Structure formats: structure tokens, C-alpha cells
C-alpha positions in Angstrom: -22.7 -2.9 -2.7 -18.9 -2.7 -2.2 -18.2 -0.2 -4.7 -21.1 2.0 -2.8 -20.1 1.4 0.3 -16.5 2.7 -0.3 -17.8 5.5 -2.8 -20.3 6.8 -0.1 -17.3 6.6 2.3 -14.8 8.6 0.2 -17.7 11.1 -0.6 -18.2 11.5 3.3 -14.5 12.0 4.0 -14.0 14.6 0.9 -17.2 17.0 2.6 -15.4 16.8 5.9 -12.0 17.3 4.6 -13.3 20.2 2.4 -15.1 22.0 4.8 -11.4 22.0 7.1 -9.3 22.7 4.5 -11.4 24.9 1.8 -9.6 25.1 -1.9 -7.8 21.6 -1.5 -8.4 19.7 -4.0 -6.9 16.0 -5.6 -6.8 13.9 -8.9 -8.8 11.2 -9.2 -8.3 7.8 -11.9 -10.1 4.9 -12.4 -8.2 1.7 -13.9 -9.8 -1.0 -15.9 -7.0 -3.6 -17.2 -6.9 -7.1 -18.3 -3.4 -8.5 -18.5 -2.5 -11.9 -20.2 0.8 -13.2 -18.5 2.9 -15.6 -20.5 4.8 -17.9 -17.6 7.1 -19.4 -20.3 9.1 -16.2 -20.9 7.6 -14.0 -18.4 6.1 -11.4 -20.9 2.9 -9.6 -20.4 0.4 -7.6 -23.0 -2.9 -6.0 -21.8 -5.4 -3.3 -22.1 -5.8 -0.6 -20.2 -8.9 2.0 -19.8 -8.2 4.8 -17.6 -10.8 7.5 -16.7 -8.8 11.0 -15.5 -11.0 13.0 -13.5 -9.1 16.6 -13.0 -9.6 18.3 -10.0 -7.7 20.9 -10.0 -7.9 24.6 -11.2 -5.5 23.7 -14.1 -5.8 23.3 -18.2 -4.1 20.4 -18.6 -2.8 19.8 -22.1 0.4 16.8 -21.1 -0.1 13.9 -18.8 2.7 11.9 -17.7 2.7 7.8 -17.1 5.3 5.7 -15.1 6.9 3.1 -17.2 8.8 1.7 -14.1 10.2 -1.9 -15.4 12.2 0.4 -18.1 14.6 0.8 -15.4 16.0 -2.5 -15.7 17.9 -1.7 -18.4 21.5 -1.9 -19.5 22.3 2.0 -19.3 19.2 3.2 -17.6 19.4 5.5 -15.3 18.8 3.3 -11.9 22.0 1.5 -13.8 23.7 5.0 -14.3 22.9 5.8 -10.0 24.5 2.4 -9.1 27.6 2.8 -10.8 27.9 6.2 -9.9 26.8 6.1 -5.7 29.2 5.1 -3.3 27.5 2.7 -1.6 25.1 0.9 -3.6 22.6 -1.2 -2.6 24.0 -4.8 -1.8 20.4 -6.3 -3.6 21.3 -4.6 -7.3 25.5 -5.5 -7.5 27.7 -8.7 -7.8 31.1 -8.6 -5.8 34.1 -9.7 -7.0 37.8 -9.4 -5.8 40.0 -7.7 -8.6 43.8 -7.6 -7.1 42.8 -8.1 -3.8 40.4 -5.5 -3.7 36.5 -5.6 -3.5 34.7 -4.7 -6.8 30.7 -3.9 -7.2 29.3 -4.0 -10.8 25.4 -3.2 -11.3 23.2 -7.1 -12.1 21.2 -4.4 -14.4 24.2 -3.7 -16.5 24.7 -7.6 -17.1 21.3 -8.5 -17.9 21.0 -9.7 -21.4 17.6 -8.8 -23.8 15.6 -12.0 -22.6 16.2 -10.9 -18.5 15.6 -7.0 -18.4 12.6 -5.1 -18.1 10.6 -3.3 -20.4 6.5 -1.9 -20.6 5.5 -0.4 -24.1 2.5 1.5 -25.0 0.7 1.4 -28.1 -2.8 2.9 -29.4 -2.9 5.2 -26.5 -6.3 7.1 -27.6 -7.7 9.9 -25.9 -11.8 9.7 -25.4 -11.6 8.1 -28.9 -9.1 10.1 -30.7 -5.3 9.2 -31.1 -3.4 11.4 -29.2 1.1 11.9 -29.5 3.1 9.7 -27.2 6.9 9.4 -26.8 9.0 7.4 -24.5 12.1 8.8 -22.6 13.3 6.1 -20.2 10.9 5.4 -17.2 8.5 7.9 -18.4 5.5 8.6 -21.2 4.7 11.5 -21.7 1.3 12.2 -23.6 0.6 15.1 -25.5 -3.3 15.1 -25.4 -5.6 15.4 -28.2 -7.4 17.9 -26.5 -6.9 20.1 -23.5 -8.9 18.3 -20.1 -10.1 21.7 -18.7 -10.7 21.9 -14.6 -12.8 19.8 -13.2 -13.7 17.7 -16.2 -13.2 14.2 -17.2 -11.5 12.4 -20.1 -10.8 8.5 -20.9 -7.4 7.4 -21.7 -7.1 3.6 -23.7 -4.3 2.2 -24.6 -2.5 -1.3 -24.9 0.6 -2.5 -23.4 3.2 -5.1 -23.7 6.0 -5.6 -21.1 8.6 -8.2 -19.7 9.1 -8.8 -16.2 12.6 -8.5 -15.2 15.2 -10.7 -13.4 14.5 -10.0 -9.9 16.7 -7.0 -8.8 15.0 -4.7 -7.2 11.2 -5.1 -5.4 9.5 -6.0 -8.5 10.9 -9.1 -10.6 10.5 -12.7 -11.3 12.4 -16.0 -9.1 13.6 -14.2 -6.8 16.4 -15.4 -4.4 13.7 -17.6 -2.7 12.1 -18.7 -5.8 9.0 -16.9 -6.0 8.2 -16.6 -9.3 6.8 -13.3 -9.9 6.7 -10.4 -7.9 4.7 -7.8 -9.3 5.2 -4.7 -8.3 5.2 -1.0 -10.3 4.3 -3.2 -13.2 2.0 -1.4 -15.4 1.3 2.2 -17.1 0.9 4.3 -14.1 -0.7 7.8 -14.5 1.9 10.5 -12.7 0.4 12.8 -10.1 -0.4 16.1 -10.5 -1.1 18.3 -7.6 -0.9 22.0 -6.2 3.3 21.3 -6.6 2.7 20.6 -10.7 3.2 17.0 -12.0 5.6 14.4 -10.4 6.6 12.9 -13.2 10.0 11.4 -11.7 12.1 9.1 -13.5 12.7 5.6 -11.4 15.7 5.9 -10.3 14.9 3.2 -7.3 13.9 5.1 -4.6 10.1 6.0 -3.4 6.7 6.2 -5.3 3.4 8.7 -5.5 0.5 8.0 -7.1 -3.4 9.0 -7.8 -6.1 8.2 -5.7 -8.6 5.8 -7.6 -10.5 2.5 -8.3 -9.1 -0.9 -10.0 -11.0 -3.0 -11.9 -8.1 -5.6 -12.9 -8.1 -9.2 -14.9 -5.1 -11.4 -14.7 -4.6 -14.3 -16.7 -1.8 -16.7 -16.1 -1.3 -20.3 -16.3 -3.8 -22.2 -13.4 -1.2 -23.6 -11.4 0.1 -20.5 -10.3 -1.7 -19.0 -7.1 -2.3 -15.0 -6.8 -2.3 -12.6 -4.4 -2.1 -9.0 -3.8 -4.2 -5.7 -3.7 -7.8 -6.0 -3.8 -10.6 -8.4 -3.1 -11.0 -11.5 -5.3 -14.0 -11.4 -7.6 -14.7 -15.1 -8.6 -13.0 -17.3 -6.3 -15.9 -19.7 -7.3 -15.5 -19.1 -11.1 -11.6 -20.4 -11.1 -11.7 -22.7 -8.1 -9.7 -21.1 -5.5 -11.6 -19.5 -2.3 -8.7 -18.8 -0.7 -8.8 -22.2 1.1 -6.3 -23.3 4.1 -3.4 -25.5 3.6 -4.4 -29.3 3.0 -7.2 -28.9 1.1 -8.3 -30.3 -2.1 -8.4 -27.4 -4.3 -10.4 -28.1 -7.7 -9.7 -25.9 -10.7 -11.6 -25.5 -14.4 -9.9 -27.9 -16.7 -8.5 -25.0 -18.8 -4.8 -24.2 -19.3 -5.5 -21.2 -17.9 -7.5 -19.0 -15.2 -8.6 -15.6 -15.0 -8.2 -13.8 -11.7 -10.2 -10.7 -11.0 -10.0 -8.7 -8.4 -11.2 -5.0 -7.7 -9.4 -2.6 -5.2 -12.1 0.7 -4.1 -9.7 4.1 -3.5 -6.1 3.0 -3.5 -3.0 4.6 -5.5 -1.2 1.4 -6.5 -2.2 -2.1 -7.5 0.5 -5.3 -6.9 0.4 -8.7 -7.2 2.5 -11.9 -7.0 2.1 -15.4 -8.1 4.4 -18.5 -7.4 2.8 -22.3 -8.0 3.9 -23.2 -4.3 2.3 -20.9 -2.5 0.5 -21.8 0.6 -1.9 -20.3 1.9 -3.3 -19.4 5.3 -5.8 -16.6 7.0 -6.4 -14.7 10.3 -9.2 -12.1 11.3 -8.6 -9.4 13.2 -11.8 -9.3 15.3 -14.0 -6.5 13.9 -11.5 -5.9 11.2 -9.5 -7.5 8.1 -8.9 -10.7 7.4 -5.4 -11.0 6.7 -3.7 -13.3 3.8 -0.7 -15.2 4.7 0.9 -16.7 1.2 4.8 -18.2 1.2 6.0 -21.1 0.0 5.9 -25.0 0.7 9.0 -24.8 2.2 9.6 -26.9 5.3 12.3 -24.2 6.6 9.7 -21.8 7.1 6.3 -23.0 7.9 6.4 -22.7 11.4 7.7 -19.6 11.2 5.1 -18.0 9.2 2.4 -19.6 11.4 4.0 -18.1 14.6 3.3 -14.7 12.5 -0.3 -14.7 12.2 -1.5 -13.9 15.6 1.3 -11.5 15.8 0.2 -9.9 13.0 -3.2 -9.5 14.4 -2.1 -8.3 17.5 -0.3 -5.6 15.3 -3.4 -4.5 13.1 -5.0 -4.5 16.5 -3.0 -1.9 17.7 -2.6 0.1 14.7 -6.1 0.3 14.6 -6.0 1.7 18.3 -3.6 3.9 18.3 -3.7 5.3 14.8 -6.9 4.8 13.7 -9.0 1.8 12.0 -7.8 0.3 8.7 -10.4 0.9 6.2 -10.4 -2.1 4.0 -11.2 -5.3 4.2 -8.1 -7.7 3.9 -4.8 -6.9 4.3 -2.0 -9.6 2.7 1.3 -10.5 3.6 3.2 -12.1 0.5 6.5 -14.0 0.3 8.1 -11.9 -2.5 10.2 -9.1 -3.9 13.7 -8.4 -2.3 13.5 -7.5 1.8 10.2 -5.7 2.5 7.9 -3.3 0.7 4.8 -2.3 1.2 1.6 -2.1 -1.2 -1.9 -1.3 -1.1 -4.2 -3.6 0.7 0.0 -6.3 1.1 3.3 -6.2 1.0 6.3 -8.5 -0.3 8.7 -9.5 1.8 11.3 -12.4 2.1 10.5 -15.2 3.9 12.8 -16.9 5.4 15.9 -16.1 7.6 14.7 -16.0 11.8 11.1 -15.2 13.0 11.7 -12.4 14.8 13.5 -10.5 11.2 9.8 -11.6 9.6 7.9 -10.0 12.7 9.5 -7.0 12.4 9.1 -6.5 8.4 5.8 -7.1 8.6 5.1 -4.7 11.6 7.1 -2.3 9.7 5.6 -3.0 5.9 1.9 -3.4 7.7 2.7 -0.1 8.9 2.7 1.6 5.6 -0.9 0.7 5.3 -1.2 4.0 7.5 1.6 6.1 6.6 1.5 6.0 3.0 -1.5 3.6 1.6 -4.0 6.0 3.4 -1.9 9.2 4.5 -0.4 9.2 1.0 2.7 11.5 1.0 5.0 12.5 -1.2 7.9 9.6 -0.4 9.7 10.8 -3.2 9.9 14.8 -1.8 9.1 13.7 1.6 10.6 10.2 2.6 10.6 10.7 6.3 7.1 11.3 6.2 6.1 7.6 5.4 9.1 5.6 6.2 10.0 7.4 9.9 6.3 7.5 10.6 5.9 4.1 10.3 9.0 3.5 12.0 7.8 5.1 14.7 4.6 2.9 15.0 6.3 0.3 14.6 8.5 0.3 17.2 5.8 1.4 19.3 3.7 -1.5 18.1 7.0 -4.1 18.9 7.4 -2.9 22.1 3.9 -3.4 23.4 4.4 -7.2 22.6 7.8 -7.3 24.7 7.8 -9.3 28.0 10.0 -6.1 29.4 8.9 -2.6 27.6 11.5 -0.3 27.0 10.8 3.2 28.9 12.6 4.7 25.2 11.7 1.7 22.5 12.4 4.7 19.8 16.6 4.7 20.8 17.9 3.0 18.2 16.5 5.2 15.8 18.2 8.6 18.1 21.7 6.6 17.8 21.4 6.2 14.1 20.6 10.2 13.8 23.3 11.4 16.2 26.0 9.0 14.8 25.1 10.4 11.3 24.7 13.8 12.6 28.1 14.0 13.9 29.4 12.3 10.9 29.1 15.2 9.0 27.4 13.7 6.4 24.1 14.3 7.1 21.6 16.1 4.4 18.5 18.2 5.2 15.2 15.6 4.8 13.7 17.7 2.6 16.2 16.8 0.3 14.4 14.3 -2.8 15.0 11.0 -2.5 16.8 10.4 -5.2 19.9 13.5 -4.8 21.5 11.9 -1.5 24.8 11.0 -2.0 24.7 7.7 0.2 21.9 5.2 0.3 23.0 5.3 4.1 22.5 8.8 4.5 19.1 8.8 3.0 18.0 5.9 4.9 19.2 6.8 8.3 17.8 10.6 7.2 14.3 8.3 6.5 14.0 6.2 9.0 15.6 7.4 11.9 15.5 11.0 11.7 11.8 10.8 10.4 11.2 8.3 13.8 12.8 11.0 15.9 10.4 13.4 14.2 7.8 12.0 16.0 9.6 10.8 19.3 10.9 14.2 20.0 7.6 16.1 19.0 6.6 13.5 22.4 9.4 15.1 24.2 8.1 18.8 22.8 4.2 18.6 23.9 3.6 15.6 25.8 2.9 11.9 25.2 -0.9 12.3 25.1 -0.7 15.5 22.8 1.3 13.5 20.7 -0.8 10.4 20.5 -3.9 13.1 20.1 -2.1 14.6 17.1 -1.4 10.8 15.1 -5.3 10.0 15.5 -6.6 13.9 14.3 -4.2 13.7 11.4 -5.3 10.2 10.6 -8.7 11.6 10.3 -8.3 14.4 8.8 -6.2 13.4 5.8 -6.7 10.2 5.3 -7.4 9.0 1.2 -5.3 12.2 1.0 -1.5 13.9 0.2 -0.8 15.2 3.6 1.9 17.5 3.3 4.8 18.2 6.4 3.2 21.4 7.0 -0.4 19.3 8.1 1.4 16.8 10.6 3.0 20.6 12.3 -0.7 22.1 12.0 -2.3 19.0 13.5 -0.1 19.0 16.2 -0.6 22.7 17.1 -4.3 22.4 16.6 -4.2 19.9 19.4 -1.1 21.1 21.5 -1.6 25.1 20.8 2.3 25.1 20.9 3.5 26.9 17.6 5.7 24.6 16.3 6.9 26.6 12.6 10.6 26.3 14.4 10.2 22.6 15.0 9.5 21.6 11.3 12.1 24.4 9.5 15.3 23.1 11.9 14.7 19.5 11.8 13.4 18.6 8.1 14.9 21.8 6.2 18.7 22.4 8.4 20.9 19.8 9.5 21.4 22.3 12.4 21.5 20.4 15.1 20.6 19.7 19.3 23.5 20.3 21.6 22.9 21.9 25.2 25.3 21.4 28.5 25.2 21.9 31.8 28.0 24.6 31.9 28.3 25.8 35.4 27.7 25.0 38.8 28.4 27.6 41.7 27.5 28.2 45.3 25.9 31.6 46.0 24.7 32.5 49.4 22.9 29.3 50.6 21.6 28.1 47.2 22.9 26.9 44.1 23.4 28.7 40.8 23.2 26.4 38.0 24.4 27.9 33.9 22.8 25.8 30.4 24.6 26.9 27.6 23.0 26.3 24.4 25.7 25.5 21.6 23.8 23.7 18.7 21.7 26.6 16.4 18.9 24.4 16.9 16.6 25.1 20.2 14.8 23.8 21.8 12.7 23.4 25.7 14.4 22.0 28.4 13.8 19.4 31.3 16.3 19.5 33.7 16.9 16.9 36.7 18.2 17.5 39.7 19.7 14.5 41.7 20.2 14.8 45.7 22.8 13.2 47.5 20.0 11.8 49.4 18.7 10.1 46.0 16.2 12.2 45.9 15.7 13.9 42.8 13.6 17.3 41.2 12.6 18.4 37.8 12.7 21.6 35.7 11.3 22.8 33.3 12.2 25.3 30.9 9.7 26.5 28.6 11.3 27.8 25.0 10.0 31.1 24.3 9.1 31.2 20.8 7.3 27.9 21.5 4.6 29.8 23.6 4.0 26.7 25.4 4.3 25.0 28.6 4.4 21.2 28.5 2.2 19.2 31.5 3.9 17.4 34.1 4.5 13.8 33.2 5.6 12.5 36.5 2.8 14.1 38.7 5.5 11.9 41.8 8.2 14.2 40.7 8.2 17.7 41.9 8.5 19.7 38.8 9.1 23.9 38.8 8.4 25.4 35.7 11.3 28.4 35.1 10.6 31.6 32.9 11.4 30.6 29.5 14.6 30.7 27.6 14.5 32.5 23.9 17.3 31.2 21.7 19.2 34.3 20.6 20.3 33.9 24.3 23.3 31.6 24.2 23.1 30.9 28.3 20.2 30.2 30.8 21.3 30.6 34.6 19.2 30.1 37.3 18.9 29.4 41.5 17.9 26.5 43.5 17.5 26.9 46.8 20.1 24.1 48.0 23.7 24.2 48.7 26.2 23.0 46.3 27.1 20.2 48.7 23.6 18.8 48.9 23.6 17.9 44.9 24.9 14.7 43.6 24.4 15.2 39.8 22.1 17.6 37.2 21.3 15.9 33.5 19.4 17.9 30.4 16.8 15.1 29.0 17.7 12.6 31.5 14.9 10.2 29.9 16.1 10.8 26.3 13.9 12.4 24.1 15.7 14.8 22.8 18.2 14.4 20.3 20.9 16.1 21.7 24.1 15.4 19.4 26.1 15.7 22.6 24.9 13.7 25.7 28.6 13.7 27.5 27.8 17.4 28.1 24.5 16.6 29.4 25.2 15.7 32.5 27.1 17.2 35.6 28.6 15.4 38.3 28.4 17.5 41.3 32.0 16.8 43.5 
């Protein structure tokens, strides 16, 4: 019944989406895997049956698979990148002092044969016929036995064996907090093929992209391990594990191993984690999903994990209302990995440290269930769409829980972006995730500047229109692979504004916003105010005039190329809408019917929602 329900749900979404986006297509794949994990040496082996549906108009003669564990080998591209980038990820290097100087060395470079990761493929067949394969780093190239015609299906079968690496980045064994297995990106994963072609990016430590489909996975492992992750456990009674509350006795069959059977409908990833000491709690979202919490039996962290549970329920309720309903029946928060990382129906996060940090990471990673695991943009090419949008709803959610909510909960993102823009190191958001010169620049561009994209969209079209945009974007593109143009067009449809200039300048260039109050002068009983555009990027202008008696008045200058006038969001404060300002004119002058001596201050964007990189010239104190 679950399979039928999700199939009908998917078909309904597909029909609705096709009507709104004629010509759109995406591939579909169903995985069936049977895996045995040997915990004595962290080797695993398995079989995979993969039904691939070519919904494209192209005839495919090759396919590509990701073999992510191969990155954790000395000499890999990931290893090379660690050794060449200016600011390598601190989790992936060791630090030593040489002649008084700090030297950072790649941890991957030092891995021994029993510590590396690998994933080997054998017996690859297409519809029962052998196909030619070639492993190139973290990519498997397959020359097909027969081409896959448009709108046809084919079945791949293969054997695989792998080794779980020492935990260095995301996946791995025995992480810093003692979690035995963090199994992310561990299986042969077919690469995405879309209207742009194949996305067979090597794994250099950045982001992911995957094909939508259904997973049916059986994992056989030592009976003393507790598992959690993607999907729904199918055989809790058979293995004697029903996700019991802490303190209850668990009876298991008298066998050395147990097979855990999971099914996950309509996801583009499958992750699991395992440990002997996991405690397990659940919390129910009213009218929604069950949230599972798996964490180490460590007295130092139990109180924090207990506090986390009701807060996580509130956060999911906020996301359900703010963006749209979470479509699955479970979500799992699991101690593991090396920080925090989003996966289908779950996250792996470090579980020690302060409560505020635990809550913040959980809020962020769960937010990715909307922006990446339901709205599945291409993280590698457009990392700002998942990291930035998730950061936006994270700060919105945390602000909703705060005792004293901030007027601008996104101020931290604005500050980080502005500092980067003024540093001279900024690269366009259209830069591929692997091509940034520095990790710090990648992070601020993806998280901070990506968050500001939405927060500043609020400045452009108004708070109500932004909230409608998020909801419509979710309805129109869930279970799809939206592109930057899709969020822009959604905002245009909701608001009626022209926003192509905004998407182009903000995401494809490093043009900056810099407006100034240039001059204020007396003119026959009135006051003439001259504004100046210094930066290349255009914006409409919200201007506040504060008078000597303490009263304020707002002036709104539309941007001509937007063809739009924003609603007045402060009806208790008088607002005058002035003639529009075209980008080609570097200055703009207007008069207000007040003498100069009656004016105390003139300020552009007093609320701080425009990412002006030189805010000091936004304010002029009239003397």
C-alpha cells in the first residue's frame, strides 16, 4: 500500500508539473541492493539490481556511476585538492609545527591499505548481457551492451565490494565521537543525466546530485549493531528491533548477524549509520512524521539530546507551514559523520558540544529535506540554491523560537557576504563548487550570499510575496530538479515583477550594490536630495527621512527595469512613491516639502535588507 500511495502521489505531481512545464523530463531509477557488512575489517560486499528509465529524448550509449569511496585513497583527486588549496578543511588535515611554522598535511595521504576507502565493481550486465566498464578515479564509465532508446527502460545488475575508510569527510568508520559506521555515498550510484547532459563529477569533497527513484535495501550486519537512516524499516519484528525507547529490553534472534530491510520511495540518495551503543528515542510531529533520534549512550550528551527532541518537532512544524508539508513518514537525526550533513530522510551530525550548536546544526540539516532532498537542485553547480535557501529557512525557524525575535534574522549572512565582497576574493555564484580558490569563499558564497538572495528578494518584492514564492516554488518543483531560473520565474509569477536582472547580477557576476546619499541642499523652502549609484548592481530604493521632531517618513524609488511597485509594508508610516530610477543614470534627485533645518537624518535601507557593500555612505546626518 505504501508503494502504491507514493506511486500515485508521484504520478499526480508528474502530471501537474508536466502541465506547467511542457517538455520537462527527468530520469528515474529503482535500486535493489543486498549488502553484507563485515565489522571485523570494515569490508562490505553486495549485489545491485538497477532499473533505469530513460525519459530523455536522447539515445544513451554510455552511463556513468559514482564510486565515492575511491576518493579516500592517497593520490586521489580529493587528496590532491587538499594539498593544493590555500585553506584545506581542518577535518581533513593534520597540523604540525615545523621550524615554528604550522604545516597542514592531508590525512588521506597518510592512509594505509587497511584504512583507505574503495568500491570495486564486477560482473556488470545490462539486461543479462555483459557491458564494458572502466574505473576512472571516483567514476565508473560503462559502455552499454545496447543503447537505451528514448522513453525505454533497461536493467543493470552488478556485484560490488568496498572498504569503509577511516572517517575523514562525511562517510567512514569510527568518527571523532566513536560512532562505528557513517555510511553515506557508499554504494554504486548512477550519475544524473538531464537537459544539460551527464553530471559525472569526480568526488573532490563538495556536493552531490542524484536521480530520483525507489530504494529497496537489505543490510546484513553483526546483530549487536543498531541501524538508522533513509527509508522505512520493513522487518522490525523479524529482527527483534522496533525502535524501542531507551531502557527497554530488546530481544533478538540467536544468530550472529541480522538483516535490516529498508525501503525508501522517491528519494535520490540512501544513507545509513550503525553503532553498538546507540540509544533511540522518537518524537511525533502532530499530523506529520515520526522523528527518530539515535545517539551514543554517553551521559555527557543525553540531556542535550532529550532537549533537542521537542525543539526539532517545532522546527519541522515551522518548515511545514513556511515552505510546505514534509512528504515522508519519518525523519532521523543520527549521531555520526564529521559535523552535519543532509541525506534523504535523515542527517548525520556530531552529537557532543553545547546544546545551541546541536540545535542549530539539526535545524540546518533538517531544512535540507526541503531544499535538496525534495527540491533537488544541482548542488555541484548551484550550491547556493540548497545551502543558501536552507540557511534562510534555518534562521527564520530559529528566530521563531527566540525569546526576542530579531527584526532581521539574516543580518549575519549579510555581514559575511559584505565582508567577502569587500575582500576582493569573491567569485560568482555560478562557479562550480569544486572550482573555488578558497574553502572560505565557497562557504560564504553558498551559505551567506545564497541566504541573502532570498532575504533580499523580500526587499525587492515584499515579505508576503516572498512567502508566497517559497510555497509556490515547493508545490511546483518538489520531486524535481529546479534550476536558478525556476525560483526566479516563480517569484515573477507571484509578484508580477521583472527579476531577470536580479538573478543575473547576483548569481552570475560579482557586481556589487553601493548606493549613497550624495548631497542635501536647501531649495526655496524645500530640500533637494541627490542619491548616487556607485556599484554596478541596480536596486530599488527604500529611503527614510527622520525629522528633528523625531517623526519619520519613507520614500520609495522603484527600479525601472523591474516594472514593479512594492506594497507599503509599514502603513503607519507615511510613504511616498517617487518616479522610477533607470540604471543608466548614476544619480537621482528629488525634492521633499520640508526645509533642510527640519531634517535630522536621511538613510537608504534603514531596515538593512539591501546588501549594500558600503553602508557608511547610506546615511547622511543633516547639520
